[in-house]
C-alpha positions in Angstrom: -214.6 197.0 -86.1 -218.0 195.5 -86.2 -218.9 191.8 -84.9 -222.1 189.5 -85.3 -224.3 190.9 -82.9 -222.9 194.3 -82.2 -219.3 196.1 -81.5 -216.2 194.3 -80.3 -212.8 195.4 -79.1 -210.4 197.3 -81.7 -207.8 194.4 -83.3 -204.8 195.7 -84.9 -203.3 193.4 -87.8 -200.0 195.4 -88.0 -198.0 198.6 -87.0 -195.4 200.4 -89.0 -193.3 203.2 -87.6 -191.5 205.8 -89.8 -188.5 208.1 -88.6 -186.4 210.6 -90.6 -182.9 211.7 -89.4 -180.9 214.5 -90.7 -177.1 214.2 -90.6 -175.4 217.7 -90.3 -171.8 216.7 -90.2 -169.3 213.8 -90.9 -169.8 210.6 -89.0 -167.5 210.4 -86.2 -167.1 206.7 -85.7 -168.5 203.6 -87.9 -168.0 200.0 -86.9 -169.3 196.8 -88.0 -170.1 193.7 -86.2 -170.2 190.3 -87.8 -169.5 186.9 -86.4 -168.6 188.6 -83.0 -165.9 190.6 -84.6 -165.8 194.3 -84.7 -164.3 196.1 -87.6 -163.5 199.9 -87.7 -164.7 201.4 -90.9 -164.5 205.0 -89.7 -162.0 206.2 -92.2 -164.2 204.5 -95.0 -167.2 206.1 -93.9 -165.9 209.7 -93.6 -163.7 209.5 -96.8 -165.4 209.0 -100.3 -162.1 208.3 -102.0 -161.5 205.0 -100.1 -163.0 201.5 -101.0 -166.6 201.0 -100.0 -167.2 198.6 -97.0 -169.7 195.9 -96.3 -171.9 196.5 -93.1 -173.1 193.0 -93.0 -171.1 189.8 -94.0 -172.4 186.3 -94.9 -171.6 183.9 -92.2 -170.3 180.2 -92.7 -172.2 179.3 -89.6 -175.7 178.0 -90.8 -176.6 176.0 -87.6 -176.0 176.9 -83.7 -172.7 175.3 -82.3 -171.0 175.0 -79.0 -167.5 176.4 -78.6 -165.1 175.2 -76.4 -161.6 176.9 -76.3 -158.6 175.6 -74.9 -155.0 177.3 -73.7 -153.1 174.3 -75.1 -153.6 171.4 -77.2 -154.3 168.0 -76.4 -151.8 165.2 -76.6 -152.2 162.7 -79.4 -153.8 160.2 -77.3 -157.2 159.0 -76.0 -159.0 161.8 -74.2 -162.4 162.6 -72.7 -164.8 165.5 -71.9 -167.3 164.9 -69.3 -170.6 166.7 -69.7 -173.0 167.3 -67.1 -176.5 167.6 -68.4 -179.5 169.0 -66.2 -182.4 166.5 -66.2 -185.7 167.5 -67.8 -188.0 169.8 -65.8 -191.1 168.1 -64.3 -193.5 167.4 -67.3 -191.0 168.9 -69.8 -190.8 165.6 -71.8 -194.5 164.8 -71.6 -195.3 168.0 -73.0 -192.6 168.0 -75.7 -194.1 164.4 -77.0 -197.3 166.0 -77.4 -196.2 169.0 -79.5 -193.7 166.8 -81.4 -194.4 167.1 -85.2 -194.9 163.5 -86.9 -191.8 164.2 -89.4 -189.2 164.9 -86.5 -185.9 163.3 -86.5 -183.2 162.9 -83.9 -180.8 165.6 -83.6 -177.2 165.2 -85.2 -174.4 167.0 -83.6 -170.9 167.1 -85.3 -167.7 167.4 -83.2 -165.1 169.4 -85.0 -161.7 171.3 -84.3 -159.8 173.9 -85.8 -156.7 173.0 -88.0 -155.3 175.9 -89.9 -158.1 177.8 -91.5 -160.6 175.1 -91.6 -162.8 172.8 -89.0 -161.9 169.0 -89.2 -164.0 166.1 -88.0 -162.6 165.2 -84.6 -163.9 161.5 -84.8 -165.7 161.8 -81.2 -167.6 159.3 -79.6 -170.6 160.7 -77.8 -171.6 158.7 -74.8 -174.0 161.5 -73.8 -176.2 160.5 -76.6 -176.3 164.2 -77.9 -176.5 165.9 -74.6 -179.4 163.6 -73.6 -177.6 162.6 -70.3 -174.5 163.4 -68.4 -171.4 161.2 -69.8 -168.1 161.7 -71.5 -167.0 162.8 -75.1 -164.5 160.3 -75.9 -161.7 161.2 -78.8 -157.9 161.0 -79.9 -156.4 164.5 -79.5 -155.5 165.5 -83.2 -151.8 166.1 -84.1 -152.7 169.1 -86.3 -154.5 170.9 -83.8 -154.1 174.7 -84.2 -154.7 178.2 -82.8 -157.7 179.7 -84.0 -159.3 183.2 -83.3 -162.9 183.0 -82.3 -164.8 185.6 -80.5 -161.7 187.7 -80.2 -159.7 185.0 -78.3 -156.7 182.7 -79.9 -157.5 179.5 -78.3 -157.4 175.6 -79.5 -161.1 175.3 -80.3 -163.3 172.3 -80.2 -166.9 172.9 -81.5 -170.0 170.7 -81.5 -172.0 171.7 -84.5 -175.8 171.1 -84.7 -176.0 169.8 -88.0 -179.7 168.4 -88.5 -182.7 167.1 -86.5 -184.7 168.2 -83.5 -184.1 168.0 -79.8 -187.1 166.8 -78.1 -186.2 168.9 -75.0 -183.3 171.6 -75.2 -180.4 170.4 -73.6 -178.9 172.2 -70.7 -175.3 171.9 -69.8 -174.2 172.4 -66.2 -170.5 172.1 -66.7 -167.9 170.5 -68.9 -164.8 169.1 -67.3 -161.3 167.8 -68.8 -159.1 164.9 -67.8 -162.0 162.8 -66.4 -162.7 159.2 -66.1 -166.0 157.3 -64.8 -165.8 155.6 -61.6 -168.0 153.5 -59.5 -167.9 153.2 -55.6 -169.1 149.6 -54.8 -168.0 146.4 -52.8 -167.5 143.0 -54.2 -169.2 140.3 -52.5 -168.5 136.6 -53.7 -170.6 133.5 -53.0 -173.1 135.3 -50.9 -176.0 132.9 -50.3 -179.3 134.3 -50.6 -181.4 131.4 -49.1 -182.9 128.2 -49.8 -186.3 127.3 -51.5 -189.1 125.8 -49.8 -190.8 125.1 -53.2 -193.5 127.4 -52.6 -194.2 130.0 -55.3 -193.4 133.8 -55.3 -190.4 133.3 -52.7 -188.6 136.4 -52.1 -184.8 136.8 -51.1 -182.8 139.5 -50.3 -179.1 140.6 -50.5 -177.4 141.7 -47.3 -176.5 144.9 -49.0 -178.2 147.1 -51.7 -178.4 148.2 -54.3 -177.2 145.6 -56.5 -175.4 146.9 -59.5 -176.7 145.6 -63.0 -175.1 142.8 -64.8 -174.6 140.2 -61.7 -175.0 136.7 -62.4 -177.2 134.3 -59.9 -176.8 130.9 -59.7 -179.6 128.4 -58.8 -178.4 125.1 -57.5 
């Protein structure tokens, strides 16, 4: 390979490998693996009279999804799932903003549940803002929740299906908890007098305890 002004290191644009195998006898075992499910096709591969088999099958899962399997259904009443999300690593958001494309749209995740042979909308309220922060997923336990086999396991399945959009930072989940509620450890102080004004500008008054929760009312006489 020549370059302007002399010689340079060789550069490979592509590399192709070929191999040849010779089968000396009938196949011993033949398995197909699609959608996390194994299928034994040994008899069909060994016997010419049997119907042919498909090594690869078309999947209905067009986008990645998070699957949650439970050993019993939810009651038909308000339920919550707490999702703990790991915060972005240092500099991760700044780098993602620099590399973001102008036409990028916010991600959209659809929560669904298994009912019979299909997936139905769970109607969940996502307080995590699509896995952007730790919070709860709120929904009403569906009355037609049924067992479904996924990944070789019979469970009552929920799934969060990534339908569209782009994550600015890929979400990382630490854990998912059931039967949870949010609580705040706080002390209520009423009629606390912060101080009196001297009429001067930029005066500062401090509370006896900190921090102070948002949404407090300050009265000035």
